[in-house]
C-alpha positions as CSV (number, residue, x, y, z in Angstrom):
1,X,-50.6,-29.1,-20.1
2,X,-54.0,-27.2,-19.5
3,X,-54.1,-23.5,-17.7
4,X,-57.4,-23.1,-16.2
5,X,-57.9,-19.4,-15.8
6,X,-59.9,-17.3,-13.8
7,X,-61.5,-13.7,-14.5
8,X,-59.5,-11.2,-12.6
9,X,-62.2,-7.9,-10.6
10,X,-60.1,-5.7,-8.5
11,X,-63.1,-4.5,-7.5
12,X,-64.5,-7.7,-6.1
13,X,-60.7,-7.2,-3.3
14,X,-62.1,-4.1,-2.7
15,X,-63.9,-4.6,0.4
16,X,-62.7,-1.8,2.9
17,X,-61.9,2.0,3.2
18,X,-57.6,0.6,4.3
19,X,-58.6,-1.4,0.7
20,X,-59.6,1.3,-1.7
21,X,-57.2,3.8,0.2
22,X,-53.9,1.5,-0.4
23,X,-54.9,0.9,-3.5
24,X,-54.9,4.4,-4.7
25,X,-51.9,4.9,-2.8
26,X,-50.2,2.7,-5.3
27,X,-51.6,3.5,-8.2
28,X,-51.1,7.8,-8.0
29,X,-47.2,6.2,-6.4
30,X,-46.5,5.3,-10.3
31,X,-47.9,8.5,-11.6
32,X,-49.2,6.7,-15.2
33,X,-52.6,9.2,-15.8
34,X,-54.1,5.7,-17.6
35,X,-53.9,3.3,-14.9
36,X,-55.3,6.9,-12.4
37,X,-57.9,6.4,-14.8
38,X,-58.6,2.8,-14.5
39,X,-58.2,2.9,-11.2
40,X,-61.0,5.4,-10.2
41,X,-63.5,3.1,-12.1
42,X,-62.2,0.7,-9.8
43,X,-62.7,2.3,-7.2
44,X,-66.6,3.4,-9.1
45,X,-67.2,-0.1,-9.2
46,X,-66.2,-1.0,-6.1
47,X,-68.2,1.3,-3.8
48,X,-71.8,1.5,-6.2
49,X,-71.1,3.8,-9.3
50,X,-74.8,4.6,-9.0
51,X,-74.0,6.3,-5.6
52,X,-70.5,7.2,-6.5
53,X,-72.6,8.9,-9.3
54,X,-74.7,10.4,-7.0
55,X,-72.5,11.6,-4.7
56,X,-70.8,13.5,-7.1
57,X,-73.8,15.2,-8.8
58,X,-73.5,13.0,-12.0
59,X,-75.4,10.8,-14.2
60,X,-74.1,6.9,-14.1
61,X,-73.7,8.2,-17.8
62,X,-71.7,10.1,-17.3
63,X,-69.8,8.9,-14.6
64,X,-68.7,5.7,-17.2
65,X,-67.7,7.7,-19.8
66,X,-65.5,9.8,-17.9
67,X,-63.7,7.1,-17.0
68,X,-63.4,5.3,-19.5
69,X,-60.4,4.6,-21.8
70,X,-61.2,8.1,-23.9
71,X,-63.1,9.8,-20.7
72,X,-61.1,12.9,-18.6
73,X,-61.4,12.3,-15.1
């Protein structure tokens, strides 16, 4: 039996503000800090990392670092 796998990227499925709000609400209900950090990164990618960094007053590299597994958003 062959199993076909597909890459999944949550950012590809966050199309609207409502999608993002529902995603973040579910993540915050869990309360896991690592999951929250990951979700913020997913949302930033969905919205466009460069634009989010600009709005936050950060460089793109700084935003990636903050949202990495070792970062501190």
